[in-house]
C-alpha positions as a Python dict, from the first residue, in 0.01 Angstrom:
ca = {
    (1, 'X'): (0, 0, 0),
    (2, 'X'): (317, 151, -131),
    (3, 'X'): (282, 529, -138),
    (4, 'X'): (541, 703, -357),
    (5, 'X'): (618, 1057, -234),
    (6, 'X'): (751, 1311, -489),
    (7, 'X'): (846, 1653, -352),
    (8, 'X'): (799, 1975, -536),
    (9, 'X'): (1049, 2243, -649),
    (10, 'X'): (1355, 2310, -426),
    (11, 'X'): (1272, 2019, -192),
    (12, 'X'): (1465, 1690, -144),
    (13, 'X'): (1326, 1361, -18),
    (14, 'X'): (1365, 1475, 342),
    (15, 'X'): (1070, 1699, 287),
    (16, 'X'): (850, 1391, 379),
    (17, 'X'): (1033, 1306, 702),
    (18, 'X'): (737, 1403, 923),
    (19, 'X'): (481, 1231, 691),
    (20, 'X'): (659, 896, 670),
    (21, 'X'): (601, 778, 1021),
    (22, 'X'): (238, 885, 1012),
    (23, 'X'): (170, 677, 699),
    (24, 'X'): (363, 388, 842),
    (25, 'X'): (144, 400, 1152),
    (26, 'X'): (-160, 389, 924),
    (27, 'X'): (-42, 63, 772),
    (28, 'X'): (118, 186, 445),
    (29, 'X'): (471, 176, 304),
    (30, 'X'): (578, 536, 227),
    (31, 'X'): (865, 564, -26),
    (32, 'X'): (1013, 918, -66),
    (33, 'X'): (1149, 942, -415),
    (34, 'X'): (1499, 1092, -446),
    (35, 'X'): (1492, 1309, -756),
    (36, 'X'): (1811, 1364, -954),
    (37, 'X'): (1919, 1733, -925),
    (38, 'X'): (1725, 1789, -604),
    (39, 'X'): (1963, 1690, -323),
    (40, 'X'): (2237, 1510, -500),
    (41, 'X'): (2420, 1812, -638),
    (42, 'X'): (2370, 1712, -1005),
    (43, 'X'): (2296, 2048, -1176),
    (44, 'X'): (2297, 1868, -1515),
    (45, 'X'): (1977, 1666, -1423),
    (46, 'X'): (1686, 1682, -1656),
    (47, 'X'): (1313, 1626, -1625),
    (48, 'X'): (1364, 1296, -1807),
    (49, 'X'): (1608, 1190, -1535),
    (50, 'X'): (1361, 1274, -1266),
    (51, 'X'): (1084, 1083, -1451),
    (52, 'X'): (1314, 788, -1475),
    (53, 'X'): (1367, 792, -1097),
    (54, 'X'): (991, 799, -1041),
    (55, 'X'): (918, 514, -1287),
    (56, 'X'): (1196, 307, -1125),
    (57, 'X'): (1006, 356, -793),
    (58, 'X'): (682, 250, -962),
    (59, 'X'): (839, -60, -1108),
    (60, 'X'): (999, -156, -771),
    (61, 'X'): (682, -113, -575),
    (62, 'X'): (482, -401, -423),
    (63, 'X'): (165, -409, -625),
    (64, 'X'): (25, -94, -775),
    (65, 'X'): (139, 212, -577),
    (66, 'X'): (-31, 542, -508),
    (67, 'X'): (187, 812, -664),
    (68, 'X'): (189, 1141, -478),
    (69, 'X'): (309, 1468, -639),
    (70, 'X'): (349, 1798, -445),
    (71, 'X'): (307, 2128, -625),
    (72, 'X'): (500, 2120, -958),
    (73, 'X'): (571, 1751, -906),
    (74, 'X'): (202, 1692, -970),
    (75, 'X'): (318, 1682, -1331),
    (76, 'X'): (578, 1413, -1251),
    (77, 'X'): (301, 1202, -1083),
    (78, 'X'): (78, 1250, -1385),
    (79, 'X'): (372, 1160, -1617),
    (80, 'X'): (400, 837, -1421),
    (81, 'X'): (36, 762, -1481),
    (82, 'X'): (91, 834, -1854),
    (83, 'X'): (389, 606, -1867),
    (84, 'X'): (261, 326, -1647),
    (85, 'X'): (-127, 352, -1665),
    (86, 'X'): (-172, -16, -1582),
    (87, 'X'): (73, -15, -1289),
    (88, 'X'): (-38, 280, -1094),
    (89, 'X'): (-327, 251, -849),
    (90, 'X'): (-393, 626, -850),
    (91, 'X'): (-230, 963, -821),
    (92, 'X'): (-270, 1224, -546),
    (93, 'X'): (-180, 1577, -640),
    (94, 'X'): (-106, 1814, -346),
    (95, 'X'): (-162, 2179, -419),
    (96, 'X'): (-72, 2138, -788),
    (97, 'X'): (-220, 2065, -1137),
    (98, 'X'): (-40, 1860, -1410),
    (99, 'X'): (105, 2052, -1696),
    (100, 'X'): (-19, 1985, -2049),
    (101, 'X'): (173, 1803, -2324),
    (102, 'X'): (422, 2028, -2482),
    (103, 'X'): (435, 2272, -2185),
    (104, 'X'): (738, 2349, -1971),
    (105, 'X'): (751, 2150, -1649),
    (106, 'X'): (808, 2447, -1412),
    (107, 'X'): (964, 2752, -1585),
    (108, 'X'): (834, 2988, -1315),
    (109, 'X'): (1134, 3194, -1203),
    (110, 'X'): (1455, 3320, -1355),
    (111, 'X'): (1733, 3073, -1430),
    (112, 'X'): (2081, 3186, -1344),
    (113, 'X'): (2405, 2982, -1379),
    (114, 'X'): (2199, 2680, -1494),
    (115, 'X'): (1965, 2665, -1196),
    (116, 'X'): (1639, 2808, -1079),
    (117, 'X'): (1702, 2920, -716),
    (118, 'X'): (1435, 2952, -447),
    (119, 'X'): (1294, 3307, -500),
    (120, 'X'): (1234, 3386, -134),
    (121, 'X'): (896, 3423, 28),
    (122, 'X'): (765, 3725, -167),
    (123, 'X'): (594, 3530, -448),
    (124, 'X'): (427, 3310, -184),
    (125, 'X'): (287, 3567, 53),
    (126, 'X'): (-85, 3507, 122),
    (127, 'X'): (-260, 3163, 157),
    (128, 'X'): (47, 2965, 26),
    (129, 'X'): (258, 3059, 329),
    (130, 'X'): (-4, 3177, 578),
    (131, 'X'): (54, 2882, 820),
    (132, 'X'): (434, 2897, 812),
    (133, 'X'): (584, 3083, 1111),
    (134, 'X'): (926, 3242, 1103),
    (135, 'X'): (1127, 2945, 1206),
    (136, 'X'): (945, 2720, 956),
    (137, 'X'): (1018, 2963, 675),
    (138, 'X'): (1382, 2981, 780),
    (139, 'X'): (1408, 2602, 781),
    (140, 'X'): (1245, 2560, 437),
    (141, 'X'): (1449, 2839, 277),
    (142, 'X'): (1784, 2721, 423),
    (143, 'X'): (1720, 2369, 293),
    (144, 'X'): (1596, 2480, -50),
    (145, 'X'): (1790, 2311, -339),
    (146, 'X'): (1820, 2510, -666),
    (147, 'X'): (1641, 2325, -947),
    (148, 'X'): (1856, 2240, -1253),
    (149, 'X'): (1752, 2426, -1570),
    (150, 'X'): (1703, 2097, -1740),
    (151, 'X'): (1425, 2010, -1501),
    (152, 'X'): (1256, 2345, -1468),
    (153, 'X'): (1250, 2405, -1844),
    (154, 'X'): (1202, 2038, -1940),
    (155, 'X'): (908, 1977, -2173),
    (156, 'X'): (628, 1757, -2057),
    (157, 'X'): (540, 1477, -2303),
    (158, 'X'): (220, 1283, -2255),
    (159, 'X'): (138, 1004, -2496),
    (160, 'X'): (-104, 745, -2347),
    (161, 'X'): (-476, 848, -2310),
    (162, 'X'): (-519, 558, -2065),
    (163, 'X'): (-393, 809, -1810),
    (164, 'X'): (-735, 959, -1799),
    (165, 'X'): (-863, 633, -1643),
    (166, 'X'): (-626, 656, -1361),
    (167, 'X'): (-804, 768, -1035),
    (168, 'X'): (-696, 1118, -923),
    (169, 'X'): (-726, 1275, -582),
    (170, 'X'): (-665, 1647, -585),
    (171, 'X'): (-558, 1750, -234),
    (172, 'X'): (-663, 2116, -186),
    (173, 'X'): (-445, 2288, 80),
    (174, 'X'): (-426, 2665, 15),
    (175, 'X'): (-729, 2660, -202),
    (176, 'X'): (-1073, 2490, -166),
    (177, 'X'): (-1223, 2206, -362),
    (178, 'X'): (-1487, 2453, -487),
    (179, 'X'): (-1206, 2682, -624),
    (180, 'X'): (-1029, 2389, -791),
    (181, 'X'): (-1350, 2276, -957),
    (182, 'X'): (-1408, 2637, -1093),
    (183, 'X'): (-1050, 2653, -1229),
    (184, 'X'): (-1083, 2318, -1395),
    (185, 'X'): (-1421, 2406, -1548),
    (186, 'X'): (-1276, 2736, -1670),
    (187, 'X'): (-1006, 2546, -1866),
    (188, 'X'): (-715, 2613, -1639),
    (189, 'X'): (-634, 2237, -1617),
    (190, 'X'): (-714, 2057, -1946),
    (191, 'X'): (-562, 1735, -1816),
    (192, 'X'): (-781, 1710, -1509),
    (193, 'X'): (-1080, 1819, -1715),
    (194, 'X'): (-1041, 1499, -1913),
    (195, 'X'): (-962, 1275, -1622),
    (196, 'X'): (-1257, 1039, -1563),
    (197, 'X'): (-1217, 976, -1193),
    (198, 'X'): (-1134, 1293, -999),
    (199, 'X'): (-1214, 1339, -628),
    (200, 'X'): (-1120, 1629, -399),
    (201, 'X'): (-977, 1630, -49),
    (202, 'X'): (-991, 1954, 152),
    (203, 'X'): (-691, 2021, 374),
    (204, 'X'): (-685, 2349, 564),
    (205, 'X'): (-322, 2444, 535),
    (206, 'X'): (-78, 2640, 323),
    (207, 'X'): (118, 2507, 33),
    (208, 'X'): (359, 2294, 232),
    (209, 'X'): (137, 2069, 453),
    (210, 'X'): (411, 1809, 487),
    (211, 'X'): (576, 2070, 706),
    (212, 'X'): (280, 2224, 887),
    (213, 'X'): (25, 1949, 896),
    (214, 'X'): (198, 1620, 838),
    (215, 'X'): (-44, 1403, 1036),
    (216, 'X'): (-352, 1545, 864),
    (217, 'X'): (-181, 1508, 520),
    (218, 'X'): (-97, 1148, 595),
    (219, 'X'): (-460, 1073, 672),
    (220, 'X'): (-563, 1236, 352),
    (221, 'X'): (-319, 1029, 154),
    (222, 'X'): (-417, 716, 332),
    (223, 'X'): (-779, 782, 249),
    (224, 'X'): (-674, 838, -111),
    (225, 'X'): (-546, 477, -140),
    (226, 'X'): (-789, 262, -339),
    (227, 'X'): (-941, -20, -129),
    (228, 'X'): (-762, -349, -167),
    (229, 'X'): (-967, -628, -316),
    (230, 'X'): (-1131, -852, -60),
}
């Protein structure tokens, strides 16, 4: 199955380099999606530009792909389910929850000179970064790409309620499935509260398992692929 891999904030498509061979070995066709504004130097890129790149990958896939979103890009994966509900086999959300209609995509940190730069490790101390050693932190920080303002502050627009029929696997790295269920029940993720087919996959890692546990993450994603018809 084609597995489309969408990296979160500050990451380019190379974030999946260690996951790709693992998924290939498991019999799948991984496709890291290059997002405008995250790796190509285009600081004018918008959320709509990124969504168009994701939808182009969906449309080019063989059959119905699994769309994987990491962190904030969980919203991009969900936007793809909204735009192509009949062409997506499912979505896998790694350490993130989709934003609601009308909300900003990822307006989490200050924007300066038109971009939202990586804020350093301070905001991520604790479970998020607990499994990252010093060299891994240095590598991630040095490769971090400032996110264009038009992406970070782009407004999420969801229009097709058929998205709620698309199967969702919520991959739980720095939090547990039990915690995720509590948050959803408490109203913290209205979109997932309305999704009709949500399953949970526990992955004991921090927020960047593609760096720290690529083999385990690949197995989780392979397991998230819907079974092919006999």
